N, C-alpha and C positions, 0 to 999 in steps of 0.2 A: 631381580628388581634393581639392584645397583647398576648393573650393566645397561639397563634401559635408560636410567636417569643419566648415566655418563654419556650415552648416545644422544642426549637431548630430547628424549621422549618422555611424555608425562605418564607416570605410572601410579596407580592407586591400589590399595589392598582393602578388600571387604571380607570381614569375618562374620560368619553366621553361627549363632548359638542354638539354632533349632535342631531338634533331635532327628537324626536320619533313621528311616525304618531299618530294622535288623536285616531283613532280606536284602535290601539294597547294599548295606555295608558288607555283608558276606559275599554277595555277588561281585562287588567291586574288588575285594581282596583277591578273590580267585582270578578275576580277569587281569588285574595288574601283575600278578605273579606270572601268568602265562605270557603276557606282553613282554615282560622283562626277559624271559627266557628266549622268546622268539627273536627279540632284537639282538641279543648277544650272539645267538646262533647265526643270524643273517650276516652280522659283521664278520664272524669267523669265516663264513663261506666266501665273502667278498675278498678278504685278505688271502685266502687260499687260492682263489682264482687269480689275484694279482701276482702271487708268488709263481704260479705256473706260467703266466704270460711273461714275467720277467726272465725266467730261465729259457723260454723259447726265444726271446730277443738275444740272449747270450749265444745260443746256438747259431742264430742267424748271423750275428756279428763275427763270431769266430770262423764261420764257414767262408767268410770273405778274405781271410788272411791267407797268405801263401802257404802251401802245404809243407809240412816238415819243419816249421819254425824258421823259415828262411830269413836271414838278417836283412836289415834295410840297406839298400844299395845307394850310398850317398852320391848325389849328382845324377842318379838315373832319372829318367823322365817319369817313372812310377813311384819316386821317393815320397812325394806328397800324398799320393793315394794310399801307400803302404802305412805311413804314419797316421793318417786319418782312420784307417781300418783298425789299427792297434788302439787308438784312443777311444774309438766307439766300443770296441770289445771290452776295454778296461772299464768304461763307464757302465756298460750293460752288466758286467760282472758285479761291480760294487752295488748297483741298484738291485740286482737279483738277491744278493746277500742280505741287503736291508729288507727286501720284501719277504724273504724267508724268516727273518727275525720277527717282523711284524706279524706274519701268519702264525708263528709259534706262540707269540704272546697272546694273540687273539684266541687261539685254540685253548691255551691255558686258562684264559679268563672265561671262555665258554664252558670248559669243564668245571671250573670252580663255581660258576653261576648255576650250571646244571646240578651240581652237588647240593648247592644251597636250595635250589628249587625242589629237589627231591626231599631234602630235610623239611622244607616248608610244607610240601605236600603231605608228608607224614604227620606233621603237626596239625595240618588242616583235617586230615583223616581222623586223627585222635580226638579232635574236637567234636566229631560226629559219631564217636563210638557210643553204643547204646548205654553203657554204664555212665559215661561222662554226661550224656544228654539227660538221663534220669536225675543225676545229682544236681545238674544245673537247674533243672525245672524246680526241684525241691528248694534250692537256694533262692531262686527268684521269687517263688511263692512266699517264702519266709520274709524276704525283704519287703515285698508288697504289704504283707500283713503288719509288719513293723511300722511302715510309713502310715498305714491307715489308723493304727492305734495312736500314733503321735498327733493325729488331727483332733482327737477327743480327749487326750490325756490332760490331767489337771495342770494348772498354771501356778507358778510360784508368786506369792504375794509377800512383800517384805514384812507386813504386819501380821498376816494370818497364816503364813506358810503356804502349803499347797492347797489350792481350792479348785472346785470344778470350773472348767472353762466356760466363759460366757458364750452366747451365740455369736457375738462379734468376733471373739477370739477364735472360735471354731472356724468361722468363715474365712478369717485371715490366714489361718494355718492351712486350711483346705486349698486356698488359692495359691499359697506358696509351695505346697508339696505336690499338687496335682500334676505339674509337668514331670516330676520325677516318677510318680506312680504310673503315669501313662507310658513313660519310657520303659519301665520294668515290664509293664503289660505287653508292650510291643515285642520285647525280647522273648516273651513267652511263646513267640512263634515256634520256638523249639518244641512246644507241645505237639504241633502238627507233625514235625519230623519224628517225634517220639511215637505218635500214633501210627505213622506210616511204617516205622520200624517194627512195631508190635504186629501190625497187620501182615507184614511180609515175613515175619518169623525171625528177623535179625535181632529183635529185642523180646524179652520174655513177658514183661508186664505183670510180674508177680506182686502181691501185696499181702497185708495182714489177713485179708479175707481168704486168700488161696493157700497160704503156707501155715502149717500147724506144727506144734511141738511133736518131735519124733519123725518128721519127714526127713528125707535125704535131699540135700541141695548141692549143686555143683558150683564151686567158686574158684575161679582162675584155674580150671582144669582138674580140681580135686573135689572129692565127695566128702560131705560132712553130715552128721546128724544134728538136726535143729534141737537145741536144748531150751531155747526161749524165743518167743515171738514178740517183737516190740512194735511200736507204732511205725517206725521208719526203717528198722533193721531187724535182722535175725541174729541170734547168738549161737555160735558154733563152738565146740570144744577145741582145745589146743593140747599139745603134749605136756603142758605145764598146769599150774593150779588155777589158771584163769581162762576165760572165754574170749573169743574175738567177735566183734559185731560187723556185719556186712550189710550195706544198703540193699533194698530189694532190687534196685536197678542193676546191680552187679551179679545177681543170681543168673547163672547160665542155663540151669536145668533143674527140674524138680521131680522126685520120685516119692510117691506116697504109699505107705504100707497098705496091703489089702484090708 
């Protein structure tokens, strides 16, 4: 922005507070990540090609020098040509060394960017793991219900304390919170992903209706016997005096006794 103004160009900034659809945000993140990796890889390839071309120019320049490192014959009619050939070979050598250094730096940046991209891809993959998706849906649902309760919750009056909200107060709160509720509901597009995971078998879709006390459940690669079934979790024993709870979304498998 400052560079445009310095150049004498008029520049303005427009900020939008409108909520972007979740699918659009997710697609944008993945696309930008891929573009950054492609750009740095392309730069590394260009620098490598420039390095190769520079060394080819060195070979061409040195091939024009007299064989065996013959000294300059001062006063000879080829003295000027000999000095020019040496100068060109020296220039080509210095430029090739600089090109090699540039190529090495570009390769290092490319490797670092690729490593960051791999880490980002792992992070992206983890965001779509079945257990993570199930927990995210639960959290979004709880946030939506909390906002909906706030619309009709009692209002504080300095003289009477908390009293039921009037119709006008409910309408005003509804208008104020509706954008936030709509945003949370849009983020529940994860439900579609979750349903697809269940259909494809990558997610289990267990619930209080399907898991019973005494069943065997697989959690993080280990099998446990269910000691209690809760609304959103199951309780499994530990080697100690307490039990652990695990969300249904994180159950990997279920075996029920005959």
